[in-house]
C-alpha positions in Angstrom: 0.0 0.0 0.0 2.9 2.4 0.8 4.3 1.8 -2.7 1.0 2.8 -4.2 0.9 6.0 -2.2 4.5 6.8 -3.2 3.5 6.3 -6.8 0.7 8.8 -6.4 2.9 11.2 -4.6 5.7 11.1 -7.1 3.2 11.4 -9.9 1.8 14.5 -8.4 5.2 16.0 -7.9 6.3 15.2 -11.5 3.0 16.7 -12.7 3.6 19.9 -10.9 7.2 20.1 -12.1 6.0 19.5 -15.7 3.3 22.2 -15.3 6.0 24.7 -14.1 8.2 23.9 -17.1 5.4 24.3 -19.6 4.3 27.6 -17.9 7.9 28.9 -18.0 8.2 28.2 -21.7 4.8 29.8 -22.5 5.8 32.9 -20.4 9.2 33.2 -22.0 7.8 32.9 -25.5 5.9 36.1 -25.0 8.9 38.2 -23.8 10.8 40.6 -26.1 14.4 39.8 -26.7 17.4 40.8 -28.7 20.1 38.7 -30.2 23.7 39.5 -29.1 27.1 37.9 -29.6 28.7 36.5 -26.5 31.7 34.4 -25.5 32.2 31.4 -23.2 34.6 32.7 -20.5 34.7 29.9 -18.0 32.9 26.9 -16.5 31.3 26.8 -13.1 32.1 23.5 -11.4 29.4 22.0 -9.1 29.3 18.9 -7.0 25.9 17.2 -7.0 25.2 14.8 -4.1 23.0 11.9 -4.9 22.1 8.6 -3.2 24.6 6.7 -5.4 27.4 9.1 -4.6 28.5 12.5 -5.9 29.0 13.7 -9.4 30.7 16.7 -10.9 29.0 18.9 -13.4 30.2 21.9 -15.3 28.0 24.9 -16.4 29.3 27.2 -19.2 29.4 30.9 -18.2 28.8 33.4 -21.1 29.9 37.0 -21.2 28.1 39.5 -23.4 27.7 43.2 -23.9 24.2 44.6 -23.6 22.7 48.0 -22.7 26.1 49.6 -22.1 27.3 46.9 -19.7 29.3 43.7 -19.8 27.1 41.0 -18.3 27.4 37.3 -17.4 24.9 34.5 -17.6 25.0 30.8 -16.9 23.9 28.3 -19.5 20.7 26.5 -18.6 22.3 23.1 -19.2 25.1 21.6 -17.2 27.0 18.5 -18.1 30.3 16.6 -17.7 32.1 13.7 -19.3 35.3 11.7 -18.7 38.4 12.3 -20.7 40.9 9.5 -21.7 42.6 9.8 -18.3 39.2 9.2 -16.6 39.1 12.7 -15.2 35.8 14.5 -15.1 35.8 17.4 -17.6 33.1 19.7 -19.1 30.8 17.8 -21.4 29.3 20.8 -23.1 29.8 21.4 -26.8 31.2 24.8 -25.9 34.8 25.5 -25.1 36.2 28.6 -23.3 36.7 31.2 -26.0 33.9 30.1 -28.3 31.6 32.8 -29.6 27.9 32.1 -29.3 24.7 33.8 -30.3 22.6 34.6 -27.2 19.0 35.6 -26.7 18.8 38.4 -24.1 15.4 39.2 -22.7 14.8 43.0 -22.7 13.1 43.0 -19.2 15.7 40.7 -17.7 19.0 41.6 -19.3 21.1 39.4 -16.9 19.2 36.3 -18.2 20.4 35.0 -21.5 20.1 31.7 -23.3 22.0 30.3 -26.3 19.8 31.1 -29.3 19.3 27.5 -30.4 16.1 25.5 -30.6 17.2 23.1 -27.8 18.1 25.8 -25.4 15.1 28.0 -26.0 12.7 25.1 -25.8 14.5 23.3 -22.9 11.7 24.1 -20.4 9.1 22.9 -23.0 10.8 19.6 -23.5 11.5 19.0 -19.8 8.0 20.1 -18.9 6.4 17.8 -21.4 8.4 14.8 -20.3 7.7 15.5 -16.6 4.0 16.0 -17.3 3.7 12.8 -19.2 5.6 10.8 -16.5 3.5 12.4 -13.8 0.3 11.6 -15.5 1.3 8.0 -16.0 2.5 7.5 -12.4 -0.6 9.2 -11.0 -3.0 7.2 -13.2 -1.3 3.9 -12.3 -1.2 4.8 -8.6 -4.9 5.8 -8.6 -5.8 2.7 -10.5 -3.9 0.4 -8.1 -5.3 2.2 -5.1 -8.9 1.9 -6.3 -8.5 -1.8 -7.3 -6.9 -2.7 -3.9 -9.6 -0.9 -2.0 -12.5 -2.5 -3.9 
């Protein structure tokens, strides 16, 4: 019975995360933006603690000039990979010094995303996946709950 309740709980959580992702995408789609050239200036290294241990991820930091100021923004996607020496290194397709095209939102000039389909629609993709997973878990949990009760 506890497993069924966890399934319902995780389904509801995934559904709410999916809703937030879809809402974010729809909100950002309406915002005014400009396209600027930027450069990858460094990577931010983060240690993520998980049940199976820790992992290291790297997030590219972009620098760009907008509205008379030099600004910095983090990429919305972090990643890592192993090199031939089995050292954890940035897994991004960007390297320090690479020039990139950034979408800078007029009302939030310190927030910029790489102007690619995958970056701009990241919240849409993640929201859709989380919503679908949440609906499936919730439906299965409710079905199992009802059939166990009756």
